[in-house]
N, C-alpha and C positions, 0 to 999 in steps of 0.2 A: 436766558441761555448763556452758557459759558463761552468765552471767546479767547483763543490763544493766539498770541502774536510772536511768541518766542519759540525756539526749537527745543523741545524736551529731550532728555537723555535717551539714547538709542536703547531699544530692548534687545535681548539676546534672541528672541523669537521673531524673526521678520516674516512678513507676509510672503508666501511663495509666489504670489502673482501681484506685484505692486499696482496701486491704483493708477498712477500716472505712467502708463506704458510708454516705452521709448519708441514704439512703432506708431507713427501718426501723432496726433495731438493729445492734450490732456482730457481724459474722460471724466470731467468734473462739472458740477452744476453750480453756476454763479448764484450768489445770494440775490433774492428778489429785489427788483428796483434798479439793478445795474444794466446799463446798455452794453451788451456784449456781442451783439450781432456782427459788429465790424471785426471781431477777433475770431471768427469761425472759419476754419479752412474749408474751401469748397471741395477738396479732394476726400477728406476723411470725416467732415462735418463735426469735428471736435475743436476745442480751443487750440490756438496756435501753440506749437512747441518748437522752439528754435525757428522762428519764421524767416523765410526768404522771400524777396520781392523780385519779380522779373522785370526787365527794363523795357520789354516790348509793349506791354499793356498795363503794367502796374499790378498784376495779379500777385496776391500773397498766399503762400502755402507753407506747410511744415517742411522741415529739412528732409525728413524721410519720404514724405509724399513727393517732393521734387525729385529726389533721386530715383524713385520708382518709375518716373517718366522716361528715364534714360535707357533707351534700347541700344543705341550706338551714337557715335559722334554726329552722324548725319540724320539719325532718327531720334532726335531729342526735341520734341515740339511742345509748344505752349498749349495747354488744353483749352484755352479761351480764344486766342487769336491764331494758333497754329504756326507761330513764328519759331524759328530755330532758337533753342535756348542755350546752345553751347557758348559758355562764358557770358551769357546775357542775364545774369542775376546777381544779387548781393544779399548779405545778411541784413535783415530788417531789425536793427537793435531798438529802434524807436517803438515799434509795435510790441517787441518782445518785453520791454520794460512795462508797458501798459498791461500786458497779459499777466505778468508776474505780480502786478499790484491788484489784480482783480480779487475780490473776496468770494470764496466758494465754500460750499458745504463739504463735509467729509463724505466720501463715497459710501460709507456705512451708516449714513443718516437713518435709513429705514430700519436698521438694527438697534437704533437708540443712541447713536453717537451724536452729541450736541456740539461738537467742535465746528467753528467757523473761522476761517482765516484766509490769508493771502495764498495765491498759487505758489509763491516762492517758499512758503512754509509747509507745504503739503508733505514733502518727503520726511521732514522732521516729525510731523504729527504721526505719520503712518508707522514710524519706527516704534511708537508706543501706544498706538490706538488699541484699546481693549475690545473693540468690536470687530476687528478683523479676525479671520480664521487662519490657523497655522496647522501645518502637518505634524503628526506625531513623529518625533525623531527616532522612534523604534521601528518605523517602517510598517506599521500596522494598517496604513491607509486611512485612519481616522483623521478628520479635520475638526479642530476644537478652538474655542476662544482661548487667548493667552492666559487669562486668569484661572482657567480650569485645567490648564495643561499639566501642572504638577499633580493634581488629583488624578487625572487620567493616567499619567505615567506610573504612579505609585499604586493605584487601586484598581483600575478597570482595564488598562491596556492588555490585550491578549498576548502581546509580545514582551511584557515585562518579565524580568528574570524571576524564576521561582526555583525552589529546591524541594525535591521529593522527600517527604518526611520519613520514608522507609529506606530508600537506597541512596539518598543524598545526591542524586543526580541533579546537576544544574542545567537548566534549559529554559526556553520560553514557557510562560504560564500555560498557554493553550496546549503545549506538548506534554508538560508534566501532568496536567489534569485531563488530558485527552484519553479516549478509550484505548488507543494503541498501547500507550505506556502502562495504563492501569492493567491491561490484559497481559503485559509482558514483564512487568517489574518483578525481579526475582525475590525481592524482600517483602513484598506486600502480603499480609495475612489473607488466606483464602480458606473457605470451608472445604472439607473433604467431599469428593463427588458422591460418596455413598450417603444417601439422604438420612439414613438412620444413625450415621456417625455424627457426633456433635463436635468433633475436633476442629479447631481452627489452626492451620499450619502455614508456615512461611512457604511461599510457592516453590522455592528451590529445594525444599525438603519434602515436597509432596510425594515424589517417587519413592522415597524411603518409607514414608508413612503408609503408602498403599501396600507395600510389601509386608507390612505388619498389621494393617488395619483389621480389626476383628469382624468388621461388617463387609469386607471385600468378598465378592463372590469368587470362589476358586473351584477348579475341577476336583472331582473325587480322586482320592489317592489311587483308586483302582481303575482310573480312566483307560489305562493301557489294556486292561482286561476286558473293557467294553462298557463300563458304567459311564453314562453320558450326563449324569447329574452335576449341577453346580450348587455349592452350598456355602453359606457365610463361613469365613475362616474359623470363627469361634465355635461352630457347630460341626466341624469336620470329624472330630473324634467320635462324637455321638453317632454321626452318620455311619462311620466305618463299623462301629460296634453293632448298630441296629440292622445293618444290611450285610452282615458277615456271610450269611447263607447264600444270598443272591450273588455276592461277590465270588464265592467259591464256585458256584454254578457257571458264572461267566468265565472264570479262569479255566475250568475244565473244558468248556467249549472252545476256548482259544487254544489250549494245548492240543486237543484233538484235531483242530483245523491245521495247526502247525505241523503235526505229525503227517497229515495227509499231504501237505505241501512239500515236506521234506522227501517223502517217498516218490512223489511225482518228479521233483527236481533231480533226485538221485538217478531215476530211470533215464531222464533226458540227458544227463551228463554222460551216462554209460553209452547212450546212442551216439552222442557227439564224439566221444573218444573212439568208438568203433569206426565212424565215418572218417575221422581224421586219419586214422591208421591206414584205411583203405586208400584215401587220396594220396598220402605221402608215399605209399608203396608203389604207386604208378609212375611211369616215366613222366618227367616234367616238361617234355617237349611239346605237350599239348598247350602249354601256356607260353605265349610269346610276349615278352616284355618290350614295350616301345617307349622311348622318351626322346625329347628334343633338347639339345644343348646349344648355347650361344657362346661364340668366341668373339671377344672384343676387348681392346682395339686391335684389329688385325695388323695395321701398319707398325704398331709398337713392337709386337712379337716378331714380325718379319725383320725389322731393322736391327733389333737387339739379338736376333738369332737364338731366342730362348724358346724352350718347349712350352706350349700351352697345355695344361692338364685340367681336365674337367673335374667337377665334383664326383666322388665315387658313387656308383650305383650297383644294383644287384640284378641278377638274371630273373629273379622272382622274389616276392616278399613273403615272409620276412627273413627266411634262412637261405636265400639263394647265393650263387657265386658272386663275390664282390669283385668289381672291375672298374676300370677307368679308361677314358679316351685321351690319348696324347696326340697333339698335332704340332708339327714343325712347319710353320708358315714359310720358312726360308728354304725348305727342302733338305734332304739328307743324302749323303753319299753322292752318287753320280747324278742325282736329281737336284743337287743344291743350286739355288737361285733360279731354277726353272719350274719346279713343281711344289706342291704342298705334300707333306708326308703324314699319314695317319696310322695309328697303332692302337690296339686294344691290349691293356696290361691287366693281368689277373693280380688281385691284391689279397693280403691276409685278412680273413673275415672272422667274426666272432662265433660263427656256427659251422666252420669248415669241417668239424668232426662228423657232422650229420650228412655230408655230401660224399658222393662217389668221386674218386680221383683215379687217373687224371681227368680233367674237364673235357667233355665231348659236346660238340654242338656247332652252331653257326651264329656269327655276329655280323649283321649287315650294317655298314656305315653309309649313310646317304648325306651328301652335301646338298642342301635344299635350294632349289631355284626360287628366288624371292619375287619373281614376276607372276608365276602361276604354278599350280600343283601338278606339274609334270616336268619331264626332262631333268630330273634330279641326277646328279653324279653319284653312282653307286658302286660299292665294292663289297663282295661277300667274303668274309674271312672264315675258313673252315678249320675247326679244331678237331682233328681226328688222328689216326695212326700215322699219317704223312706229316703231321705238324711236329716240329722239334719238341721233345719232351719238356724242355726248360720253359716253354711258353704256355704249357697246359697242366703242369704238375702243381701240387699243393704248395702254396707260398709259405715259406717259413720266416721271411724277413718282412718287408713292407709290400713290395711288388716284384714281379718277375722281370726285372731289367727294363729295357726299352719297350718290350711287348711285341706282339705279332701283328703285322699289318702290311701296308703298301707305301714304299718310299716315293713312288711316282703316282700318287693318288689322282691328282688332276693338275694340268698345266696352269701355271700362274696367269698366263695370257688369256685363259678361258674364264677367269673368275669374274671379270667385269662385264658390263652390258654389251651384248652383241646382237640384239634384236629379239631373240627368243628366250635367252637365259640371262640371269644376273644373279650370280652366287654371292658376290661381294657388294654390299650396300650399306651405307652409313658406317663404313669401317667395321662391319660385322659379318660373320659367317654363322649359319645355322646348320647343325648336324642332327640327323635323326638316327637313333640307334635301335635296332631290332635284334632281340636275342632269342634264339630257339635252342634248347638244350635237350640232349638225349640221355644224360646221366640220371641216376636215381638217388633219392634220399634214403638213408638207412632207417627204416621205420622203427627198429628196436631201440633206437637212441632218441626217439621223439620225447619231448618233455624235459630234456636236459636243461638245467638252469645255469 
């Protein structure tokens, strides 16, 4: 059996788990015939590694085994005599030299390694031992012998680099040859999905091929007329010629059905036109439009003394009177700084020619109580013969000035919480607008575009 006493050159592939672990002693087997019992640590049962001797009872143990006994300065006791070991130990170089001179077998003796040598030479041997296992550097989790590593990396490692012969993609071998890439590679040749077609087509061109494939099943040219047959593309002309009579019959049936549908729809349209004319000829006061508008931030409008103007709305949809709510949070005229002022302004609309002028009706403005649905502050604005004409006549510009309303709508002192009402909350006011009109639409102008 061969014996090595010198340190061989280090290998590039070191064992991921060295035989002589630094935790505890050397996990090595002495050559037969050597008395090594005096060099076994009582803590780890392995050969001493960096032995230390305690002064209390002479117990010898590995350096790491000694340090594991230290819980604290006061709780650092000898496992044999239970004396305090704090500063009561020293490095045992005498026994360390004896251990390093012991002749031992390689840990991989059972795998066929014939090396025997001194403990001091173990690390050098392990750097070149051909019987240890090394991890694949590609990260494939395989563990192999060093002398087979090159073959594994180049020939069998699933993580070795590979190039797709079709699309030239570079990736790991198991990805290039995996079903996912094979099923998705745009350049790989694949057979046409029509079994009778013998064409092999590059996958990215398959959609173009299918549009032209003579074996592709396609709907009959007269499918819109009612023919439900599907025929191979190469036979569609023959089908159209051989089924010409049946196609004409189907087309006639479709035409007759369409004529019936047209007659029914024409009658329904006439009915709807008649109903619409009757509805628009009636007074539109039967329809009351209601909507809720939010004014925020109240304090900003009050402090800046700017008018708040709502989004425009209509008395009814879609051709009703167009109007807008304007609110002066700071008050206007003799109510300045004491009340809020509210006005309804008529605006120029896109369907004003369909409406009777001047506008007649009632607009109710409610400032909503945000505590409960009652005790809302309400003002009813009447647009009738007593209302100045400029506030209800047809608007020719944008709106009719400041509008018709109440400058003393509600005292500012009543806006905040007082037990039963709270109109101003989170710096916001909510207004509900209800519109009831007595004017009529001009029915003879309906349908104007």
